[in-house]
PyMOL CGO cylinders between C-alpha atoms (Angstrom):
from pymol import cmd
from pymol.cgo import CYLINDER

trace = [
    CYLINDER, 7.25, -18.67, -11.71, 9.97, -18.25, -14.29, 0.3, 1, 1, 1, 1, 1, 1,
    CYLINDER, 9.97, -18.25, -14.29, 13.07, -16.68, -12.78, 0.3, 1, 1, 1, 1, 1, 1,
    CYLINDER, 13.07, -16.68, -12.78, 16.23, -16.73, -14.92, 0.3, 1, 1, 1, 1, 1, 1,
    CYLINDER, 16.23, -16.73, -14.92, 14.86, -19.62, -16.96, 0.3, 1, 1, 1, 1, 1, 1,
    CYLINDER, 14.86, -19.62, -16.96, 14.07, -21.79, -13.94, 0.3, 1, 1, 1, 1, 1, 1,
    CYLINDER, 14.07, -21.79, -13.94, 10.56, -23.01, -13.20, 0.3, 1, 1, 1, 1, 1, 1,
    CYLINDER, 10.56, -23.01, -13.20, 9.34, -22.60, -9.64, 0.3, 1, 1, 1, 1, 1, 1,
    CYLINDER, 9.34, -22.60, -9.64, 6.09, -24.14, -8.47, 0.3, 1, 1, 1, 1, 1, 1,
    CYLINDER, 6.09, -24.14, -8.47, 3.68, -22.50, -6.04, 0.3, 1, 1, 1, 1, 1, 1,
    CYLINDER, 3.68, -22.50, -6.04, 2.31, -24.65, -3.20, 0.3, 1, 1, 1, 1, 1, 1,
    CYLINDER, 2.31, -24.65, -3.20, -0.36, -24.13, -0.54, 0.3, 1, 1, 1, 1, 1, 1,
    CYLINDER, -0.36, -24.13, -0.54, 1.26, -23.38, 2.83, 0.3, 1, 1, 1, 1, 1, 1,
    CYLINDER, 1.26, -23.38, 2.83, -1.59, -25.18, 4.63, 0.3, 1, 1, 1, 1, 1, 1,
    CYLINDER, -1.59, -25.18, 4.63, -1.93, -28.51, 2.78, 0.3, 1, 1, 1, 1, 1, 1,
    CYLINDER, -1.93, -28.51, 2.78, 1.03, -28.57, 0.37, 0.3, 1, 1, 1, 1, 1, 1,
    CYLINDER, 1.03, -28.57, 0.37, -1.06, -28.92, -2.81, 0.3, 1, 1, 1, 1, 1, 1,
    CYLINDER, -1.06, -28.92, -2.81, 0.32, -27.44, -6.03, 0.3, 1, 1, 1, 1, 1, 1,
    CYLINDER, 0.32, -27.44, -6.03, -1.33, -24.17, -7.07, 0.3, 1, 1, 1, 1, 1, 1,
    CYLINDER, -1.33, -24.17, -7.07, -1.82, -22.49, -10.43, 0.3, 1, 1, 1, 1, 1, 1,
    CYLINDER, -1.82, -22.49, -10.43, 0.12, -19.23, -10.84, 0.3, 1, 1, 1, 1, 1, 1,
    CYLINDER, 0.12, -19.23, -10.84, -2.82, -16.89, -10.15, 0.3, 1, 1, 1, 1, 1, 1,
    CYLINDER, -2.82, -16.89, -10.15, -4.78, -18.98, -7.61, 0.3, 1, 1, 1, 1, 1, 1,
    CYLINDER, -4.78, -18.98, -7.61, -6.03, -17.02, -4.62, 0.3, 1, 1, 1, 1, 1, 1,
    CYLINDER, -6.03, -17.02, -4.62, -7.74, -19.99, -2.94, 0.3, 1, 1, 1, 1, 1, 1,
    CYLINDER, -7.74, -19.99, -2.94, -6.36, -23.53, -2.66, 0.3, 1, 1, 1, 1, 1, 1,
    CYLINDER, -6.36, -23.53, -2.66, -8.68, -25.86, -4.54, 0.3, 1, 1, 1, 1, 1, 1,
    CYLINDER, -8.68, -25.86, -4.54, -7.76, -28.73, -2.21, 0.3, 1, 1, 1, 1, 1, 1,
    CYLINDER, -7.76, -28.73, -2.21, -8.30, -27.23, 1.25, 0.3, 1, 1, 1, 1, 1, 1,
    CYLINDER, -8.30, -27.23, 1.25, -10.14, -23.96, 0.50, 0.3, 1, 1, 1, 1, 1, 1,
    CYLINDER, -10.14, -23.96, 0.50, -7.66, -21.72, 2.35, 0.3, 1, 1, 1, 1, 1, 1,
    CYLINDER, -7.66, -21.72, 2.35, -6.71, -18.29, 1.03, 0.3, 1, 1, 1, 1, 1, 1,
    CYLINDER, -6.71, -18.29, 1.03, -3.18, -18.32, -0.37, 0.3, 1, 1, 1, 1, 1, 1,
    CYLINDER, -3.18, -18.32, -0.37, -2.98, -14.57, -1.08, 0.3, 1, 1, 1, 1, 1, 1,
    CYLINDER, -2.98, -14.57, -1.08, -0.31, -12.86, 0.96, 0.3, 1, 1, 1, 1, 1, 1,
    CYLINDER, -0.31, -12.86, 0.96, -1.46, -9.49, 2.29, 0.3, 1, 1, 1, 1, 1, 1,
    CYLINDER, -1.46, -9.49, 2.29, 0.41, -6.74, 4.05, 0.3, 1, 1, 1, 1, 1, 1,
    CYLINDER, 0.41, -6.74, 4.05, -0.55, -3.61, 5.96, 0.3, 1, 1, 1, 1, 1, 1,
    CYLINDER, -0.55, -3.61, 5.96, 0.14, -0.21, 4.43, 0.3, 1, 1, 1, 1, 1, 1,
    CYLINDER, 0.14, -0.21, 4.43, -0.04, 2.36, 7.23, 0.3, 1, 1, 1, 1, 1, 1,
    CYLINDER, -0.04, 2.36, 7.23, -0.72, 5.97, 6.22, 0.3, 1, 1, 1, 1, 1, 1,
    CYLINDER, -0.72, 5.97, 6.22, 0.42, 8.43, 8.89, 0.3, 1, 1, 1, 1, 1, 1,
    CYLINDER, 0.42, 8.43, 8.89, -0.52, 12.08, 8.52, 0.3, 1, 1, 1, 1, 1, 1,
    CYLINDER, -0.52, 12.08, 8.52, 1.57, 14.33, 10.70, 0.3, 1, 1, 1, 1, 1, 1,
    CYLINDER, 1.57, 14.33, 10.70, -0.26, 16.42, 13.30, 0.3, 1, 1, 1, 1, 1, 1,
    CYLINDER, -0.26, 16.42, 13.30, 0.41, 19.97, 12.10, 0.3, 1, 1, 1, 1, 1, 1,
    CYLINDER, 0.41, 19.97, 12.10, -1.15, 23.25, 13.19, 0.3, 1, 1, 1, 1, 1, 1,
    CYLINDER, -1.15, 23.25, 13.19, -2.38, 25.45, 10.35, 0.3, 1, 1, 1, 1, 1, 1,
    CYLINDER, -2.38, 25.45, 10.35, -5.32, 27.87, 10.28, 0.3, 1, 1, 1, 1, 1, 1,
    CYLINDER, -5.32, 27.87, 10.28, -6.80, 25.88, 7.37, 0.3, 1, 1, 1, 1, 1, 1,
    CYLINDER, -6.80, 25.88, 7.37, -6.01, 22.17, 7.44, 0.3, 1, 1, 1, 1, 1, 1,
    CYLINDER, -6.01, 22.17, 7.44, -8.38, 20.19, 5.16, 0.3, 1, 1, 1, 1, 1, 1,
    CYLINDER, -8.38, 20.19, 5.16, -8.35, 16.39, 4.76, 0.3, 1, 1, 1, 1, 1, 1,
    CYLINDER, -8.35, 16.39, 4.76, -5.87, 14.97, 2.27, 0.3, 1, 1, 1, 1, 1, 1,
    CYLINDER, -5.87, 14.97, 2.27, -7.19, 12.62, -0.39, 0.3, 1, 1, 1, 1, 1, 1,
    CYLINDER, -7.19, 12.62, -0.39, -5.14, 9.44, -0.89, 0.3, 1, 1, 1, 1, 1, 1,
    CYLINDER, -5.14, 9.44, -0.89, -5.44, 7.29, -4.04, 0.3, 1, 1, 1, 1, 1, 1,
    CYLINDER, -5.44, 7.29, -4.04, -3.82, 3.85, -4.01, 0.3, 1, 1, 1, 1, 1, 1,
    CYLINDER, -3.82, 3.85, -4.01, -3.26, 2.27, -7.43, 0.3, 1, 1, 1, 1, 1, 1,
    CYLINDER, -3.26, 2.27, -7.43, -2.00, -1.25, -8.11, 0.3, 1, 1, 1, 1, 1, 1,
    CYLINDER, -2.00, -1.25, -8.11, -2.44, -4.22, -10.43, 0.3, 1, 1, 1, 1, 1, 1,
    CYLINDER, -2.44, -4.22, -10.43, -5.91, -5.19, -9.16, 0.3, 1, 1, 1, 1, 1, 1,
    CYLINDER, -5.91, -5.19, -9.16, -6.46, -2.25, -6.87, 0.3, 1, 1, 1, 1, 1, 1,
    CYLINDER, -6.46, -2.25, -6.87, -7.84, 1.25, -6.97, 0.3, 1, 1, 1, 1, 1, 1,
    CYLINDER, -7.84, 1.25, -6.97, -8.69, 2.49, -3.47, 0.3, 1, 1, 1, 1, 1, 1,
    CYLINDER, -8.69, 2.49, -3.47, -9.49, 5.95, -2.20, 0.3, 1, 1, 1, 1, 1, 1,
    CYLINDER, -9.49, 5.95, -2.20, -9.33, 7.23, 1.39, 0.3, 1, 1, 1, 1, 1, 1,
    CYLINDER, -9.33, 7.23, 1.39, -9.23, 10.61, 3.12, 0.3, 1, 1, 1, 1, 1, 1,
    CYLINDER, -9.23, 10.61, 3.12, -6.92, 11.28, 6.01, 0.3, 1, 1, 1, 1, 1, 1,
    CYLINDER, -6.92, 11.28, 6.01, -7.32, 14.10, 8.53, 0.3, 1, 1, 1, 1, 1, 1,
    CYLINDER, -7.32, 14.10, 8.53, -4.68, 16.00, 10.49, 0.3, 1, 1, 1, 1, 1, 1,
    CYLINDER, -4.68, 16.00, 10.49, -2.89, 13.67, 12.94, 0.3, 1, 1, 1, 1, 1, 1,
    CYLINDER, -2.89, 13.67, 12.94, -4.79, 10.58, 11.74, 0.3, 1, 1, 1, 1, 1, 1,
    CYLINDER, -4.79, 10.58, 11.74, -3.30, 7.12, 11.12, 0.3, 1, 1, 1, 1, 1, 1,
    CYLINDER, -3.30, 7.12, 11.12, -5.03, 4.73, 8.69, 0.3, 1, 1, 1, 1, 1, 1,
    CYLINDER, -5.03, 4.73, 8.69, -4.17, 1.13, 7.90, 0.3, 1, 1, 1, 1, 1, 1,
    CYLINDER, -4.17, 1.13, 7.90, -5.01, -0.51, 4.56, 0.3, 1, 1, 1, 1, 1, 1,
    CYLINDER, -5.01, -0.51, 4.56, -4.62, -4.24, 3.91, 0.3, 1, 1, 1, 1, 1, 1,
    CYLINDER, -4.62, -4.24, 3.91, -3.32, -4.92, 0.39, 0.3, 1, 1, 1, 1, 1, 1,
    CYLINDER, -3.32, -4.92, 0.39, -1.98, -7.86, -1.61, 0.3, 1, 1, 1, 1, 1, 1,
    CYLINDER, -1.98, -7.86, -1.61, 1.75, -8.16, -2.18, 0.3, 1, 1, 1, 1, 1, 1,
    CYLINDER, 1.75, -8.16, -2.18, 2.72, -5.98, -5.15, 0.3, 1, 1, 1, 1, 1, 1,
    CYLINDER, 2.72, -5.98, -5.15, 3.78, -2.55, -6.37, 0.3, 1, 1, 1, 1, 1, 1,
    CYLINDER, 3.78, -2.55, -6.37, 1.49, 0.41, -5.70, 0.3, 1, 1, 1, 1, 1, 1,
    CYLINDER, 1.49, 0.41, -5.70, 1.46, 4.10, -6.55, 0.3, 1, 1, 1, 1, 1, 1,
    CYLINDER, 1.46, 4.10, -6.55, 0.30, 6.27, -3.63, 0.3, 1, 1, 1, 1, 1, 1,
    CYLINDER, 0.30, 6.27, -3.63, -1.00, 9.70, -4.67, 0.3, 1, 1, 1, 1, 1, 1,
    CYLINDER, -1.00, 9.70, -4.67, -1.85, 12.38, -2.09, 0.3, 1, 1, 1, 1, 1, 1,
    CYLINDER, -1.85, 12.38, -2.09, -3.77, 15.50, -3.07, 0.3, 1, 1, 1, 1, 1, 1,
    CYLINDER, -3.77, 15.50, -3.07, -5.42, 18.52, -1.48, 0.3, 1, 1, 1, 1, 1, 1,
    CYLINDER, -5.42, 18.52, -1.48, -6.70, 21.39, -3.60, 0.3, 1, 1, 1, 1, 1, 1,
    CYLINDER, -6.70, 21.39, -3.60, -4.15, 22.00, -6.35, 0.3, 1, 1, 1, 1, 1, 1,
    CYLINDER, -4.15, 22.00, -6.35, -1.27, 20.42, -4.40, 0.3, 1, 1, 1, 1, 1, 1,
    CYLINDER, -1.27, 20.42, -4.40, -0.32, 16.80, -4.97, 0.3, 1, 1, 1, 1, 1, 1,
    CYLINDER, -0.32, 16.80, -4.97, 2.51, 14.37, -4.40, 0.3, 1, 1, 1, 1, 1, 1,
    CYLINDER, 2.51, 14.37, -4.40, 3.07, 10.69, -5.07, 0.3, 1, 1, 1, 1, 1, 1,
    CYLINDER, 3.07, 10.69, -5.07, 5.40, 7.81, -4.30, 0.3, 1, 1, 1, 1, 1, 1,
    CYLINDER, 5.40, 7.81, -4.30, 5.81, 4.18, -5.35, 0.3, 1, 1, 1, 1, 1, 1,
    CYLINDER, 5.81, 4.18, -5.35, 5.74, 1.39, -2.78, 0.3, 1, 1, 1, 1, 1, 1,
    CYLINDER, 5.74, 1.39, -2.78, 6.83, -2.21, -3.27, 0.3, 1, 1, 1, 1, 1, 1,
    CYLINDER, 6.83, -2.21, -3.27, 4.58, -3.91, -0.74, 0.3, 1, 1, 1, 1, 1, 1,
    CYLINDER, 4.58, -3.91, -0.74, 6.39, -7.15, 0.09, 0.3, 1, 1, 1, 1, 1, 1,
    CYLINDER, 6.39, -7.15, 0.09, 6.13, -6.51, 3.83, 0.3, 1, 1, 1, 1, 1, 1,
    CYLINDER, 6.13, -6.51, 3.83, 4.26, -4.06, 6.08, 0.3, 1, 1, 1, 1, 1, 1,
    CYLINDER, 4.26, -4.06, 6.08, 5.13, -0.43, 5.27, 0.3, 1, 1, 1, 1, 1, 1,
    CYLINDER, 5.13, -0.43, 5.27, 4.52, 3.04, 6.73, 0.3, 1, 1, 1, 1, 1, 1,
    CYLINDER, 4.52, 3.04, 6.73, 3.92, 6.11, 4.56, 0.3, 1, 1, 1, 1, 1, 1,
    CYLINDER, 3.92, 6.11, 4.56, 4.24, 9.62, 6.05, 0.3, 1, 1, 1, 1, 1, 1,
    CYLINDER, 4.24, 9.62, 6.05, 2.16, 12.51, 4.73, 0.3, 1, 1, 1, 1, 1, 1,
    CYLINDER, 2.16, 12.51, 4.73, 2.85, 16.12, 5.71, 0.3, 1, 1, 1, 1, 1, 1,
    CYLINDER, 2.85, 16.12, 5.71, 2.80, 19.71, 4.55, 0.3, 1, 1, 1, 1, 1, 1,
    CYLINDER, 2.80, 19.71, 4.55, 6.24, 21.25, 4.16, 0.3, 1, 1, 1, 1, 1, 1,
    CYLINDER, 6.24, 21.25, 4.16, 6.18, 24.40, 6.34, 0.3, 1, 1, 1, 1, 1, 1,
    CYLINDER, 6.18, 24.40, 6.34, 8.85, 26.16, 4.26, 0.3, 1, 1, 1, 1, 1, 1,
    CYLINDER, 8.85, 26.16, 4.26, 7.57, 25.78, 0.70, 0.3, 1, 1, 1, 1, 1, 1,
    CYLINDER, 7.57, 25.78, 0.70, 3.91, 24.77, 1.24, 0.3, 1, 1, 1, 1, 1, 1,
    CYLINDER, 3.91, 24.77, 1.24, 4.26, 21.55, -0.75, 0.3, 1, 1, 1, 1, 1, 1,
    CYLINDER, 4.26, 21.55, -0.75, 2.43, 18.37, 0.12, 0.3, 1, 1, 1, 1, 1, 1,
    CYLINDER, 2.43, 18.37, 0.12, 4.97, 15.61, 0.79, 0.3, 1, 1, 1, 1, 1, 1,
    CYLINDER, 4.97, 15.61, 0.79, 4.55, 11.85, 0.92, 0.3, 1, 1, 1, 1, 1, 1,
    CYLINDER, 4.55, 11.85, 0.92, 7.29, 9.27, 1.47, 0.3, 1, 1, 1, 1, 1, 1,
    CYLINDER, 7.29, 9.27, 1.47, 8.01, 5.87, 2.93, 0.3, 1, 1, 1, 1, 1, 1,
    CYLINDER, 8.01, 5.87, 2.93, 9.47, 6.18, 6.42, 0.3, 1, 1, 1, 1, 1, 1,
    CYLINDER, 9.47, 6.18, 6.42, 9.76, 2.56, 7.44, 0.3, 1, 1, 1, 1, 1, 1,
    CYLINDER, 9.76, 2.56, 7.44, 10.43, -0.89, 6.11, 0.3, 1, 1, 1, 1, 1, 1,
    CYLINDER, 10.43, -0.89, 6.11, 9.27, -3.02, 9.02, 0.3, 1, 1, 1, 1, 1, 1,
]
cmd.load_cgo(trace, "trace")
């Protein structure tokens, strides 16, 4: 990695062998060297007469995942370290937030009772 003109080498945490910048598996010992974190999606349990599932799109460098989350449901998604855009939508309403996933994170999804908007935001940096 080049950080401020300095060269940093990447090494396998299991056997200590030097790795190429984009290696996901150590060529010496065969272990996975990709660091993954858990992104927890928490939809608030809200009472409305009509309360359809909310569609969640997760976009990142090598990622494009889609899930649906129901009222009061909690989903966990394992993702590689990196920056992701989380987009929530239901009908014509949508909201999005950016998440730098360098540790486990929790995202809260809820309908705003006052203005009817769909809201999504990070509530925890564990």
